[in-house]
C-alpha positions in Angstrom: -71.1 -29.7 20.5 -69.5 -28.6 23.5 -71.0 -27.1 26.6 -72.2 -23.8 25.3 -74.6 -25.2 22.5 -75.7 -28.4 24.4 -77.0 -25.5 27.1 -78.4 -23.8 25.2 -80.1 -26.6 23.2 -81.6 -27.4 25.7 -84.7 -25.0 25.0 -84.7 -23.9 28.7 -86.0 -26.6 30.4 -84.4 -27.4 33.5 -84.5 -31.2 33.7 -83.2 -31.3 30.1 -80.4 -28.9 30.5 -78.5 -31.1 33.3 -78.8 -34.5 31.8 -77.4 -32.2 28.2 -74.5 -31.0 30.1 -73.7 -34.2 32.3 -74.0 -36.9 29.3 -70.3 -37.5 28.6 -69.7 -37.7 32.3 -73.0 -41.0 32.5 -71.7 -44.2 30.9 -74.4 -46.8 29.8 -76.6 -47.7 31.2 -75.8 -45.9 34.3 -78.3 -42.7 32.7 -81.2 -44.8 34.0 -80.3 -43.8 37.5 -81.4 -40.1 36.9 -85.1 -38.8 37.1 -86.6 -39.6 33.3 -85.9 -35.7 32.7 -82.8 -36.3 33.3 -82.7 -39.1 31.0 -84.5 -37.4 27.9 -81.7 -34.9 28.4 -78.6 -37.7 27.8 -80.0 -39.1 24.7 -80.8 -35.4 23.2 -77.2 -34.9 24.2 -76.0 -38.4 22.3 -77.8 -37.3 19.4 -76.8 -34.3 18.7 -73.4 -35.4 18.5 -74.0 -37.9 16.6 -76.3 -35.9 14.3 -72.8 -33.2 14.4 -70.6 -35.8 13.9 -72.2 -36.6 10.6 -73.1 -33.2 9.4 -70.5 -32.5 5.9 -70.2 -28.8 6.9 -68.6 -30.5 10.0 -66.8 -33.4 8.6 -65.3 -30.1 6.0 -64.1 -28.3 9.4 -62.7 -31.4 11.0 -61.0 -31.6 7.9 -58.6 -28.9 8.6 -58.1 -30.2 12.2 -57.3 -33.6 10.8 -54.1 -33.5 9.2 -52.4 -32.7 12.8 -54.7 -34.1 15.1 -56.9 -37.0 13.1 -59.3 -38.8 15.5 -59.4 -35.5 18.1 -60.0 -32.8 15.1 -64.3 -33.7 15.5 -63.3 -32.5 19.2 -61.9 -29.0 18.1 -64.5 -28.2 16.0 -66.9 -28.6 18.8 -65.4 -26.2 20.7 -65.1 -24.0 17.4 -68.5 -24.1 16.9 -69.4 -22.6 20.4 -67.4 -19.4 19.6 -68.9 -19.0 16.9 -72.4 -19.8 18.3 -71.2 -16.9 21.6 -71.1 -14.8 18.2 -74.2 -15.6 17.2 -76.7 -12.6 16.7 -79.7 -15.1 15.5 -79.7 -16.9 18.7 -78.0 -14.1 21.3 -78.8 -10.8 20.3 -76.0 -9.3 22.4 -73.6 -9.6 25.0 -76.0 -9.1 27.4 -78.3 -11.8 26.0 -75.3 -14.6 26.2 -74.5 -13.2 29.9 -77.8 -14.0 31.1 -77.9 -17.1 29.6 -74.9 -18.7 31.3 -76.1 -16.7 34.7 -78.9 -19.0 33.8 -77.4 -22.3 33.0 -74.7 -22.0 35.9 -78.1 -21.6 38.5 -79.6 -24.3 36.8 -76.6 -26.6 37.4 -76.1 -25.9 41.1 -80.0 -26.0 42.2 -79.3 -30.0 40.5 -75.5 -30.1 41.8 -76.7 -33.5 44.5 -77.5 -35.6 40.6 -74.5 -34.5 38.8 -71.5 -37.1 38.5 -68.6 -36.4 40.6 -66.5 -35.7 37.6 -68.7 -32.9 36.7 -69.1 -31.9 39.8 -65.6 -31.5 40.4 -65.9 -29.6 36.6 -68.7 -27.3 37.3 -66.5 -25.2 39.8 -63.7 -24.8 37.1 -66.9 -23.6 34.6 -68.2 -21.0 36.4 -65.7 -19.4 37.8 -63.9 -18.9 34.8 -67.2 -18.4 33.4 -66.4 -20.7 30.1 -70.0 -20.3 28.6 -69.5 -16.4 28.3 -65.7 -16.7 27.3 -65.9 -18.5 24.3 -66.8 -15.6 22.6 -63.3 -14.6 22.8 -60.5 -16.0 20.7 -58.6 -16.4 24.0 -60.9 -18.3 25.5 -60.9 -20.9 22.6 -57.1 -21.1 23.3 -57.9 -22.1 27.0 -60.4 -24.4 26.0 -58.1 -26.3 23.0 -55.5 -26.1 26.5 -58.1 -28.2 28.7 -59.3 -30.6 25.4 -55.4 -31.8 25.2 -55.5 -31.8 29.1 -58.0 -34.2 28.9 -56.6 -36.5 25.9 -54.4 -39.5 25.7 -52.7 -39.0 22.8 -52.2 -35.4 22.1 -49.7 -33.4 24.1 -50.0 -29.8 22.7 -53.4 -27.1 21.5 -50.8 -24.4 20.1 -51.2 -26.5 16.3 -54.7 -26.2 16.5 -55.2 -22.6 17.5 -52.8 -21.4 14.6 -55.1 -23.7 12.5 -58.7 -22.0 14.1 -57.2 -18.6 13.4 -55.6 -19.6 9.7 -59.3 -20.5 8.7 -61.2 -18.8 10.7 -63.7 -17.4 8.2 -64.3 -20.8 6.5 -64.6 -22.6 9.6 -67.7 -19.8 10.4 -69.4 -20.7 7.0 -69.4 -24.4 8.2 -70.6 -22.9 11.5 -73.6 -20.9 9.5 -74.5 -24.0 7.0 -74.7 -26.7 10.0 -75.9 -24.9 13.2 -79.5 -24.1 11.8 -80.0 -27.4 11.1 -79.3 -28.8 13.8 -81.1 -26.4 15.9 -83.6 -27.9 14.1 -83.0 -30.9 14.5 -82.6 -30.9 17.8 -85.9 -29.4 18.7 -87.7 -32.0 16.8 -86.0 -34.8 18.4 -86.3 -33.5 22.1 -90.5 -33.0 21.0 -90.4 -36.6 20.3 -88.7 -37.5 23.7 -91.5 -35.3 25.0 -94.3 -37.2 23.7 -92.6 -40.6 24.5 
């Protein structure tokens, strides 16, 4: 999953959210340098990613991108899922609810800024300035996110094909999200409960 989903699946717990958002910037045992709540957020992020990658609906969605992008197909699906989450009225009843949530996320990250890895500290101002989390609802926001993915990737150099695939298979990708996300939300909630009880 991408940033919006990881933030949302932190279930309004600030330290969990901070850990969930920075996990990709924390390698190996360095997670033990963080407070326990942030460690739990990092663990939750990694469990969410593993669950997502192995889910049949994700594998189907990735199949649309795989011929052109092979190992990066799942990364494009992660961004696509954030688009459909942003538009999911079962999770955000309207645009104001989405906006309120994104502001809450940015405020939480600012409150924990000193704990964020340097690479995430460098990324965060761009995320907030361009309101990535809110703009996932727009196709233009997804197009920009695809471009950002290519910028960070080692073996792909264009995202126009991915955006065309996204538009061509929009309804099928939306169906994959609809099958997948409720199961992920249940999994993440149960996993977090287990972490907090440990």
